[in-house]
DRENLUMBA-810859 format. One record per residue (C-alpha): residue number from 1; residue in three letters; x, y, z. Coordinates in steps of 0.02 Angstrom, whole numbers, plus 50000, padded with zeros to 5 digits. Example, Ala and Ser with C-alpha at 12.3 -4.5 7.8 and 13.67 -1.06 7.14 Angstrom:
DRENLUMBA-810859
1,ALA,50615,49775,50390
2,SER,50684,49947,50357
END
This chain:
DRENLUMBA-810859
1,UNK,53931,53418,55243
2,UNK,54047,53564,55234
3,UNK,54017,53686,55367
4,UNK,53933,53867,55321
5,UNK,54032,54020,55325
6,UNK,53934,54183,55306
7,UNK,54052,54302,55226
8,UNK,53982,54478,55253
9,UNK,54021,54631,55147
10,UNK,53953,54816,55111
11,UNK,53932,54754,54923
12,UNK,53986,54615,54813
13,UNK,54089,54629,54699
14,UNK,54166,54781,54684
15,UNK,54300,54784,54539
16,UNK,54438,54825,54644
17,UNK,54410,54665,54732
18,UNK,54456,54528,54641
19,UNK,54552,54472,54781
20,UNK,54402,54428,54890
21,UNK,54313,54348,54745
22,UNK,54456,54224,54716
23,UNK,54442,54176,54882
24,UNK,54259,54151,54893
25,UNK,54262,54058,54721
26,UNK,54398,53916,54776
27,UNK,54349,53857,54953
28,UNK,54354,53663,54951
29,UNK,54316,53632,55138
30,UNK,54191,53764,55185
31,UNK,54033,53840,55100
32,UNK,54029,54006,55090
33,UNK,53881,54129,55088
34,UNK,53880,54287,55043
35,UNK,53771,54425,55130
36,UNK,53798,54594,55052
37,UNK,53728,54766,55140
38,UNK,53691,54844,54962
39,UNK,53616,54758,54801
40,UNK,53748,54645,54708
41,UNK,53834,54720,54572
42,UNK,53949,54657,54415
43,UNK,53869,54483,54429
44,UNK,53924,54439,54249
45,UNK,54112,54472,54288
46,UNK,54105,54381,54463
47,UNK,53977,54245,54452
48,UNK,53926,54163,54620
49,UNK,53783,54057,54666
50,UNK,53621,54150,54669
51,UNK,53562,54022,54795
52,UNK,53711,54076,54899
53,UNK,53692,54275,54870
54,UNK,53591,54381,55007
55,UNK,53550,54556,55015
56,UNK,53521,54629,55184
57,UNK,53448,54793,55109
58,UNK,53280,54814,55175
59,UNK,53154,54781,55021
60,UNK,53080,54925,54943
61,UNK,52911,54871,54990
62,UNK,52949,54904,55167
63,UNK,53070,55040,55155
64,UNK,52941,55162,55216
65,UNK,52884,55073,55370
66,UNK,53070,55074,55416
67,UNK,53086,55253,55367
68,UNK,52939,55307,55488
69,UNK,53031,55206,55625
70,UNK,53194,55308,55623
71,UNK,53375,55255,55544
72,UNK,53421,55158,55710
73,UNK,53264,55032,55684
74,UNK,53315,55024,55501
75,UNK,53490,54956,55539
76,UNK,53434,54842,55682
77,UNK,53297,54772,55525
78,UNK,53450,54737,55426
79,UNK,53526,54648,55570
80,UNK,53377,54551,55609
81,UNK,53377,54489,55416
82,UNK,53544,54442,55434
83,UNK,53502,54343,55586
84,UNK,53371,54269,55499
85,UNK,53472,54215,55339
86,UNK,53616,54136,55451
87,UNK,53494,54045,55555
88,UNK,53409,53971,55401
89,UNK,53570,53920,55336
90,UNK,53645,53845,55493
91,UNK,53818,53953,55473
92,UNK,53929,53913,55604
93,UNK,54052,54059,55583
94,UNK,54053,54242,55518
95,UNK,54180,54310,55433
96,UNK,54159,54505,55399
97,UNK,54256,54608,55253
98,UNK,54322,54765,55317
99,UNK,54334,54823,55498
100,UNK,54163,54937,55499
101,UNK,54056,54791,55442
102,UNK,54148,54677,55579
103,UNK,54082,54806,55703
104,UNK,53910,54802,55611
105,UNK,53922,54612,55635
106,UNK,53939,54608,55833
107,UNK,53760,54615,55881
108,UNK,53723,54468,55755
109,UNK,53888,54354,55822
110,UNK,53817,54387,56004
111,UNK,53633,54345,55970
112,UNK,53683,54186,55884
113,UNK,53836,54147,55994
114,UNK,53948,54127,55831
115,UNK,54143,54160,55787
116,UNK,54189,54325,55703
117,UNK,54322,54336,55595
118,UNK,54354,54516,55521
119,UNK,54476,54558,55385
120,UNK,54557,54734,55388
121,UNK,54615,54788,55225
122,UNK,54673,54978,55250
123,UNK,54549,55122,55253
124,UNK,54483,55039,55410
125,UNK,54644,55078,55519
126,UNK,54633,55252,55474
127,UNK,54610,55383,55617
128,UNK,54434,55424,55553
129,UNK,54316,55355,55408
130,UNK,54211,55496,55345
131,UNK,54049,55370,55328
132,UNK,54070,55299,55513
133,UNK,54091,55476,55615
134,UNK,54196,55514,55761
135,UNK,54117,55344,55829
136,UNK,54239,55250,55729
137,UNK,54398,55237,55856
138,UNK,54263,55186,55991
139,UNK,54197,55047,55874
140,UNK,54344,54982,55831
141,UNK,54412,54969,56005
142,UNK,54236,54858,56043
143,UNK,54256,54760,55895
144,UNK,54438,54714,55949
145,UNK,54375,54668,56113
146,UNK,54227,54584,56061
147,UNK,54296,54491,55897
148,UNK,54380,54324,55904
149,UNK,54493,54342,55750
150,UNK,54593,54488,55647
151,UNK,54653,54441,55472
152,UNK,54789,54561,55395
153,UNK,54890,54555,55245
154,UNK,55056,54576,55313
155,UNK,55168,54620,55469
156,UNK,55157,54821,55458
157,UNK,54967,54802,55460
158,UNK,54979,54679,55608
159,UNK,55085,54816,55716
160,UNK,54959,54944,55658
161,UNK,54821,54834,55737
162,UNK,54907,54804,55899
163,UNK,54956,54983,55920
164,UNK,54771,55026,55895
165,UNK,54713,54912,56046
166,UNK,54699,54743,55957
167,UNK,54766,54595,56075
168,UNK,54908,54526,55977
169,UNK,54859,54359,56006
170,UNK,54692,54398,55895
171,UNK,54797,54454,55740
172,UNK,54847,54339,55607
173,UNK,54912,54357,55445
174,UNK,54816,54301,55286
175,UNK,54901,54348,55132
176,UNK,54808,54427,54971
177,UNK,54786,54294,54851
178,UNK,54774,54293,54669
179,UNK,54743,54146,54536
180,UNK,54921,54158,54480
181,UNK,54909,54011,54356
182,UNK,54769,54126,54262
183,UNK,54899,54265,54247
184,UNK,55008,54246,54088
185,UNK,55183,54266,54119
186,UNK,55281,54362,53986
187,UNK,55478,54398,54006
188,UNK,55513,54572,53971
189,UNK,55646,54599,53850
190,UNK,55732,54762,53802
191,UNK,55649,54878,53691
192,UNK,55770,54976,53577
193,UNK,55625,55036,53484
194,UNK,55455,55104,53523
195,UNK,55382,55174,53676
196,UNK,55411,55093,53836
197,UNK,55244,55050,53908
198,UNK,55229,55107,54098
199,UNK,55066,55052,54186
200,UNK,54963,55109,54328
201,UNK,54797,55031,54379
202,UNK,54697,55083,54537
203,UNK,54572,55192,54614
204,UNK,54615,55390,54570
205,UNK,54645,55423,54775
206,UNK,54772,55518,54859
207,UNK,54864,55365,54938
208,UNK,54885,55292,54775
209,UNK,55029,55424,54742
210,UNK,54956,55466,54563
211,UNK,55025,55659,54577
212,UNK,55193,55591,54612
213,UNK,55184,55452,54473
214,UNK,55148,55604,54343
215,UNK,55270,55710,54416
216,UNK,55397,55581,54395
217,UNK,55345,55532,54213
218,UNK,55358,55715,54183
219,UNK,55547,55719,54234
220,UNK,55583,55567,54144
221,UNK,55510,55631,53980
222,UNK,55606,55781,54001
223,UNK,55780,55689,54015
224,UNK,55730,55641,53830
225,UNK,55659,55454,53868
226,UNK,55530,55390,53751
227,UNK,55386,55326,53856
228,UNK,55204,55315,53860
229,UNK,55118,55315,54044
230,UNK,54943,55220,54041
231,UNK,54823,55240,54174
232,UNK,54679,55123,54223
233,UNK,54538,55189,54334
234,UNK,54449,55334,54399
235,UNK,54387,55418,54553
236,UNK,54380,55592,54634
237,UNK,54562,55659,54582
238,UNK,54533,55622,54403
239,UNK,54505,55802,54368
240,UNK,54690,55849,54436
241,UNK,54758,55723,54329
242,UNK,54681,55782,54194
243,UNK,54728,55976,54229
244,UNK,54921,55908,54262
245,UNK,54922,55806,54099
246,UNK,54843,55969,53992
247,UNK,54962,56108,54100
248,UNK,55121,56004,54066
249,UNK,55073,55945,53868
250,UNK,55070,55773,53913
251,UNK,54949,55725,53799
252,UNK,55048,55616,53680
253,UNK,55143,55532,53821
254,UNK,54993,55496,53944
255,UNK,54839,55383,53909
256,UNK,54688,55389,54017
257,UNK,54603,55221,54005
258,UNK,54465,55237,54128
259,UNK,54397,55088,54217
260,UNK,54428,54918,54134
261,UNK,54364,54744,54192
262,UNK,54488,54623,54259
263,UNK,54507,54519,54084
264,UNK,54549,54697,53999
265,UNK,54659,54747,54150
266,UNK,54750,54588,54120
267,UNK,54792,54609,53936
268,UNK,54855,54790,53959
269,UNK,54968,54710,54112
270,UNK,55030,54589,53981
271,UNK,55080,54720,53850
272,UNK,55165,54835,53993
273,UNK,55367,54847,54022
274,UNK,55351,54922,54197
275,UNK,55214,54928,54339
276,UNK,55210,55098,54436
277,UNK,55121,55124,54578
278,UNK,55193,55240,54701
279,UNK,55072,55238,54858
280,UNK,55076,55361,55001
281,UNK,54992,55381,55174
282,UNK,54857,55513,55135
283,UNK,54840,55675,55233
284,UNK,54677,55605,55323
285,UNK,54780,55441,55374
286,UNK,54715,55334,55233
287,UNK,54848,55207,55169
288,UNK,54849,55040,55080
289,UNK,54868,54968,55256
290,UNK,54932,54800,55159
291,UNK,54981,54825,54982
292,UNK,54898,54845,54817
293,UNK,54836,54683,54726
294,UNK,54884,54749,54573
295,UNK,55072,54740,54629
296,UNK,55036,54556,54651
297,UNK,54978,54542,54470
298,UNK,55088,54619,54407
299,UNK,55247,54524,54469
300,UNK,55135,54375,54414
301,UNK,55127,54441,54242
302,UNK,55338,54469,54244
303,UNK,55338,54666,54250
304,UNK,55463,54753,54345
305,UNK,55392,54846,54490
306,UNK,55426,55019,54535
307,UNK,55334,55069,54705
308,UNK,55367,55149,54871
309,UNK,55419,55080,55045
310,UNK,55243,55103,55107
311,UNK,55136,54997,55227
312,UNK,55166,54806,55155
313,UNK,55221,54833,55001
314,UNK,55401,54799,55045
315,UNK,55327,54616,55115
316,UNK,55240,54575,54947
317,UNK,55387,54610,54820
318,UNK,55567,54565,54830
319,UNK,55652,54722,54859
320,UNK,55791,54753,54734
321,UNK,55740,54611,54638
322,UNK,55583,54603,54573
323,UNK,55561,54776,54622
324,UNK,55635,54951,54654
325,UNK,55569,55045,54820
326,UNK,55594,55232,54848
327,UNK,55513,55357,54986
328,UNK,55344,55398,54989
329,UNK,55301,55564,54895
330,UNK,55491,55587,54818
331,UNK,55459,55624,54636
332,UNK,55635,55654,54598
333,UNK,55686,55486,54674
334,UNK,55537,55409,54583
335,UNK,55607,55482,54433
336,UNK,55784,55426,54463
337,UNK,55732,55238,54487
338,UNK,55618,55245,54332
339,UNK,55769,55303,54225
340,UNK,55875,55178,54310
341,UNK,55738,55047,54238
342,UNK,55743,55127,54082
343,UNK,55939,55134,54064
344,UNK,55961,54959,54104
345,UNK,55823,54848,54020
346,UNK,55917,54693,54025
347,UNK,55881,54677,54198
348,UNK,55689,54670,54170
349,UNK,55684,54489,54134
350,UNK,55771,54434,54294
351,UNK,55651,54553,54405
352,UNK,55498,54476,54321
353,UNK,55546,54317,54353
354,UNK,55585,54348,54543
355,UNK,55423,54432,54549
356,UNK,55330,54274,54476
357,UNK,55433,54134,54582
358,UNK,55373,54265,54745
359,UNK,55187,54253,54703
360,UNK,55183,54076,54655
361,UNK,55255,54043,54830
362,UNK,55159,54157,54935
363,UNK,55007,54223,54858
364,UNK,54923,54090,54744
365,UNK,54745,54060,54814
366,UNK,54767,53867,54784
367,UNK,54886,53867,54930
368,UNK,54808,54029,55032
369,UNK,54629,53959,55041
370,UNK,54695,53821,55125
371,UNK,54771,53921,55259
372,UNK,54619,54008,55287
373,UNK,54505,53878,55301
374,UNK,54632,53795,55427
375,UNK,54607,53970,55542
376,UNK,54409,53937,55534
377,UNK,54415,53751,55595
378,UNK,54529,53791,55729
379,UNK,54411,53928,55794
380,UNK,54270,53800,55765
381,UNK,54370,53680,55875
382,UNK,54372,53535,55737
383,UNK,54526,53473,55642
384,UNK,54589,53543,55515
END
């Protein structure tokens, strides 16, 4: 019988967390169950067995009792429910996704005496997290002390965890994985006529560097280049993006496509000529931590990448081969690199092939799921 691994997250499955679903739907030697602190969403896009899906939110019929008991007891009630589920399913290990969820799972780990693996993804290494309040640094230190294993996307994130107090022997790399074979590869050929399609995909947050992308695009248009900037996503900075487009009269050059499901996003990616994603460290310390999954998917598709020397982005691309990287918050350098790509379109195909080869070798879920399951078996003291 396959060992049961309990995967806990605040919610399954956000549109931006396809990488998590790829793992959960690809395990071969372990049996995953999912515990969500909030109701499941997007089930039509991310099918997962209902028999292995659990919500630890307090049922509405009991909510008034927990409200009368106070917040702390309500939180304890969710943990008690999680414990019952894990006991019933005979789970042998807990895998928490994001630092705050790992801290939440500590009491469950201790009561059931189970190993706890925690994935850090980026925002959870910030000095403060608004939802967690000023207690987060202390809680993170407690998690580092009591957790068993911490997984990160790349060496930058690993160093960051150690700087924050995590014992180095508890930190291991586990690449973000995608289903490379399901992403069609298209060699990008020079485009002598028609607009060059530049694509961005991500949440409209400060760390995504959208303001610098728009400034670089505006500079490039001012140099007489025929381009179209297509943006997939939404978020709190949408009004700022719309304002910039209007003030600089970019309506005929910028297309705001809104949110798209994974299939629609892949279609946009397939038709793109350049993928632009200039991540930065936000004013509150939030960063990619690792790297955007979209950069991996864009490389798999064969698109040349234009990004920044940020977090683990240099680790997930092949600098100067699959991607051009510039300093953070440098719109002029970003525009210069974009102009270089537009003026040397004969390099697109070679860049795309280098990117595809890189993700096939280092980020394919078929290979990475085996590495993750080996980590589980090592913690369980079983041969892998």
